[in-house]
mmCIF file of the C-alpha atoms, coordinates in Angstrom:
data_MODEL
# 
_entry.id   MODEL 
# 
loop_
_atom_site.group_PDB 
_atom_site.id 
_atom_site.type_symbol 
_atom_site.label_atom_id 
_atom_site.label_alt_id 
_atom_site.label_comp_id 
_atom_site.label_asym_id 
_atom_site.label_entity_id 
_atom_site.label_seq_id 
_atom_site.pdbx_PDB_ins_code 
_atom_site.Cartn_x 
_atom_site.Cartn_y 
_atom_site.Cartn_z 
_atom_site.occupancy 
_atom_site.B_iso_or_equiv 
_atom_site.pdbx_formal_charge 
_atom_site.auth_seq_id 
_atom_site.auth_comp_id 
_atom_site.auth_asym_id 
_atom_site.auth_atom_id 
_atom_site.pdbx_PDB_model_num 
ATOM 1  C CA . MET A 1 1  ? -6.594  -3.384  6.206   1.00 0.00 ? 1  MET A CA 1 
ATOM 2  C CA . SER A 1 2  ? -8.615  -4.740  9.239   1.00 0.00 ? 2  SER A CA 1 
ATOM 3  C CA . LYS A 1 3  ? -10.208 -8.056  6.975   1.00 0.00 ? 3  LYS A CA 1 
ATOM 4  C CA . ALA A 1 4  ? -7.344  -8.716  5.761   1.00 0.00 ? 4  ALA A CA 1 
ATOM 5  C CA . ALA A 1 5  ? -4.635  -8.701  8.554   1.00 0.00 ? 5  ALA A CA 1 
ATOM 6  C CA . ALA A 1 6  ? -6.142  -11.829 10.744  1.00 0.00 ? 6  ALA A CA 1 
ATOM 7  C CA . ASP A 1 7  ? -4.213  -14.293 8.674   1.00 0.00 ? 7  ASP A CA 1 
ATOM 8  C CA . ALA A 1 8  ? -1.022  -12.228 7.800   1.00 0.00 ? 8  ALA A CA 1 
ATOM 9  C CA . PRO A 1 9  ? 2.479   -14.006 6.945   1.00 0.00 ? 9  PRO A CA 1 
ATOM 10 C CA . SER A 1 10 ? 4.955   -13.858 9.402   1.00 0.00 ? 10 SER A CA 1 
ATOM 11 C CA . ALA A 1 11 ? 6.925   -11.618 6.519   1.00 0.00 ? 11 ALA A CA 1 
ATOM 12 C CA . TYR A 1 12 ? 5.706   -9.769  3.569   1.00 0.00 ? 12 TYR A CA 1 
ATOM 13 C CA . ASN A 1 13 ? 7.330   -7.287  1.549   1.00 0.00 ? 13 ASN A CA 1 
ATOM 14 C CA . PHE A 1 14 ? 5.594   -5.222  -1.829  1.00 0.00 ? 14 PHE A CA 1 
ATOM 15 C CA . LEU A 1 15 ? 5.915   -2.072  -3.193  1.00 0.00 ? 15 LEU A CA 1 
ATOM 16 C CA . ILE A 1 16 ? 3.128   0.124   -4.033  1.00 0.00 ? 16 ILE A CA 1 
ATOM 17 C CA . VAL A 1 17 ? 3.673   2.870   -6.847  1.00 0.00 ? 17 VAL A CA 1 
ATOM 18 C CA . ALA A 1 18 ? 2.034   5.776   -7.527  1.00 0.00 ? 18 ALA A CA 1 
ATOM 19 C CA . VAL A 1 19 ? 2.033   8.747   -9.166  1.00 0.00 ? 19 VAL A CA 1 
ATOM 20 C CA . ILE A 1 20 ? 0.900   11.786  -7.362  1.00 0.00 ? 20 ILE A CA 1 
ATOM 21 C CA . LYS A 1 21 ? -0.324  14.237  -10.165 1.00 0.00 ? 21 LYS A CA 1 
ATOM 22 C CA . ASP A 1 22 ? -2.064  17.926  -9.307  1.00 0.00 ? 22 ASP A CA 1 
ATOM 23 C CA . GLY A 1 23 ? -2.413  16.206  -5.877  1.00 0.00 ? 23 GLY A CA 1 
ATOM 24 C CA . SER A 1 24 ? -4.338  13.291  -7.512  1.00 0.00 ? 24 SER A CA 1 
ATOM 25 C CA . ALA A 1 25 ? -2.804  9.481   -7.194  1.00 0.00 ? 25 ALA A CA 1 
ATOM 26 C CA . ASP A 1 26 ? -3.203  9.176   -10.478 1.00 0.00 ? 26 ASP A CA 1 
ATOM 27 C CA . PHE A 1 27 ? -2.045  6.245   -11.827 1.00 0.00 ? 27 PHE A CA 1 
ATOM 28 C CA . LEU A 1 28 ? -1.062  2.663   -8.994  1.00 0.00 ? 28 LEU A CA 1 
ATOM 29 C CA . SER A 1 29 ? 0.979   -0.395  -10.021 1.00 0.00 ? 29 SER A CA 1 
ATOM 30 C CA . VAL A 1 30 ? 1.847   -2.789  -6.978  1.00 0.00 ? 30 VAL A CA 1 
ATOM 31 C CA . ASN A 1 31 ? 5.031   -4.554  -7.028  1.00 0.00 ? 31 ASN A CA 1 
ATOM 32 C CA . PHE A 1 32 ? 5.603   -8.229  -5.507  1.00 0.00 ? 32 PHE A CA 1 
ATOM 33 C CA . ARG A 1 33 ? 9.570   -9.418  -4.666  1.00 0.00 ? 33 ARG A CA 1 
ATOM 34 C CA . THR A 1 34 ? 8.079   -13.015 -4.360  1.00 0.00 ? 34 THR A CA 1 
ATOM 35 C CA . PRO A 1 35 ? 5.258   -15.160 -6.134  1.00 0.00 ? 35 PRO A CA 1 
ATOM 36 C CA . PRO A 1 36 ? 2.913   -13.523 -3.472  1.00 0.00 ? 36 PRO A CA 1 
ATOM 37 C CA . SER A 1 37 ? 0.945   -14.965 -1.008  1.00 0.00 ? 37 SER A CA 1 
ATOM 38 C CA . GLU A 1 38 ? -3.396  -14.811 -0.966  1.00 0.00 ? 38 GLU A CA 1 
ATOM 39 C CA . TRP A 1 39 ? -3.072  -12.443 1.486   1.00 0.00 ? 39 TRP A CA 1 
ATOM 40 C CA . GLU A 1 40 ? -1.329  -9.977  -0.234  1.00 0.00 ? 40 GLU A CA 1 
ATOM 41 C CA . LYS A 1 41 ? -3.362  -10.475 -2.667  1.00 0.00 ? 41 LYS A CA 1 
ATOM 42 C CA . THR A 1 42 ? -6.133  -9.442  -1.077  1.00 0.00 ? 42 THR A CA 1 
ATOM 43 C CA . ALA A 1 43 ? -3.621  -6.847  0.960   1.00 0.00 ? 43 ALA A CA 1 
ATOM 44 C CA . ALA A 1 44 ? -2.392  -4.690  -1.758  1.00 0.00 ? 44 ALA A CA 1 
ATOM 45 C CA . PRO A 1 45 ? -5.700  -3.218  -2.969  1.00 0.00 ? 45 PRO A CA 1 
ATOM 46 C CA . LEU A 1 46 ? -6.724  -2.374  -0.233  1.00 0.00 ? 46 LEU A CA 1 
ATOM 47 C CA . ILE A 1 47 ? -3.716  -0.671  0.938   1.00 0.00 ? 47 ILE A CA 1 
ATOM 48 C CA . SER A 1 48 ? -3.843  0.721   -2.555  1.00 0.00 ? 48 SER A CA 1 
ATOM 49 C CA . ASP A 1 49 ? -7.115  1.816   -1.550  1.00 0.00 ? 49 ASP A CA 1 
ATOM 50 C CA . ALA A 1 50 ? -5.887  3.511   1.763   1.00 0.00 ? 50 ALA A CA 1 
ATOM 51 C CA . ILE A 1 51 ? -2.563  5.636   -0.597  1.00 0.00 ? 51 ILE A CA 1 
ATOM 52 C CA . THR A 1 52 ? -5.848  7.123   -2.852  1.00 0.00 ? 52 THR A CA 1 
ATOM 53 C CA . GLU A 1 53 ? -8.058  8.435   0.432   1.00 0.00 ? 53 GLU A CA 1 
ATOM 54 C CA . CYS A 1 54 ? -4.917  10.387  1.561   1.00 0.00 ? 54 CYS A CA 1 
ATOM 55 C CA . GLU A 1 55 ? -5.856  12.749  -0.966  1.00 0.00 ? 55 GLU A CA 1 
ATOM 56 C CA . PRO A 1 56 ? -4.956  15.950  -1.259  1.00 0.00 ? 56 PRO A CA 1 
ATOM 57 C CA . TYR A 1 57 ? -1.530  15.395  -2.061  1.00 0.00 ? 57 TYR A CA 1 
ATOM 58 C CA . SER A 1 58 ? -0.445  19.069  -2.126  1.00 0.00 ? 58 SER A CA 1 
ATOM 59 C CA . SER A 1 59 ? 3.358   19.489  -1.089  1.00 0.00 ? 59 SER A CA 1 
ATOM 60 C CA . ILE A 1 60 ? 3.898   15.246  -2.940  1.00 0.00 ? 60 ILE A CA 1 
ATOM 61 C CA . SER A 1 61 ? 4.343   15.337  -6.829  1.00 0.00 ? 61 SER A CA 1 
ATOM 62 C CA . GLY A 1 62 ? 6.020   12.430  -9.392  1.00 0.00 ? 62 GLY A CA 1 
ATOM 63 C CA . ARG A 1 63 ? 6.763   8.846   -8.681  1.00 0.00 ? 63 ARG A CA 1 
ATOM 64 C CA . MET A 1 64 ? 6.392   7.699   -4.994  1.00 0.00 ? 64 MET A CA 1 
ATOM 65 C CA . GLU A 1 65 ? 7.129   4.255   -3.721  1.00 0.00 ? 65 GLU A CA 1 
ATOM 66 C CA . PHE A 1 66 ? 5.672   2.931   -0.586  1.00 0.00 ? 66 PHE A CA 1 
ATOM 67 C CA . ALA A 1 67 ? 7.222   0.413   1.279   1.00 0.00 ? 67 ALA A CA 1 
ATOM 68 C CA . VAL A 1 68 ? 4.445   -2.322  2.435   1.00 0.00 ? 68 VAL A CA 1 
ATOM 69 C CA . THR A 1 69 ? 5.869   -4.549  5.552   1.00 0.00 ? 69 THR A CA 1 
ATOM 70 C CA . ARG A 1 70 ? 4.917   -5.670  8.463   1.00 0.00 ? 70 ARG A CA 1 
ATOM 71 C CA . GLU A 1 71 ? 5.885   -3.265  10.903  1.00 0.00 ? 71 GLU A CA 1 
ATOM 72 C CA . LEU A 1 72 ? 4.227   -0.991  8.291   1.00 0.00 ? 72 LEU A CA 1 
ATOM 73 C CA . VAL A 1 73 ? 0.502   -2.256  8.228   1.00 0.00 ? 73 VAL A CA 1 
ATOM 74 C CA . GLU A 1 74 ? 0.690   -2.876  12.193  1.00 0.00 ? 74 GLU A CA 1 
ATOM 75 C CA . ALA A 1 75 ? 1.603   1.139   12.768  1.00 0.00 ? 75 ALA A CA 1 
ATOM 76 C CA . GLY A 1 76 ? -1.258  2.340   10.523  1.00 0.00 ? 76 GLY A CA 1 
ATOM 77 C CA . SER A 1 77 ? -3.786  -0.366  11.900  1.00 0.00 ? 77 SER A CA 1 
ATOM 78 C CA . LYS A 1 78 ? -3.206  1.148   16.396  1.00 0.00 ? 78 LYS A CA 1 
ATOM 79 C CA . ASN A 1 79 ? -4.091  4.478   14.577  1.00 0.00 ? 79 ASN A CA 1 
# 
């Protein structure tokens, strides 16, 4: 995520939707609430990759929505 964070807009908010089945993220889609900025277009696939890298999802199954906000990305980049 560090590649995209440098020129992040001051505010952004979009959803990444995943279907978790048998411990894996089977389907990912990105739902932008407004027309995406260039940063969001770059960040969305990186965040989607991070979601799939968190496998296996042992106790989660079904459709999951991951809200992506500036606060969440900043908190994740500190870990």
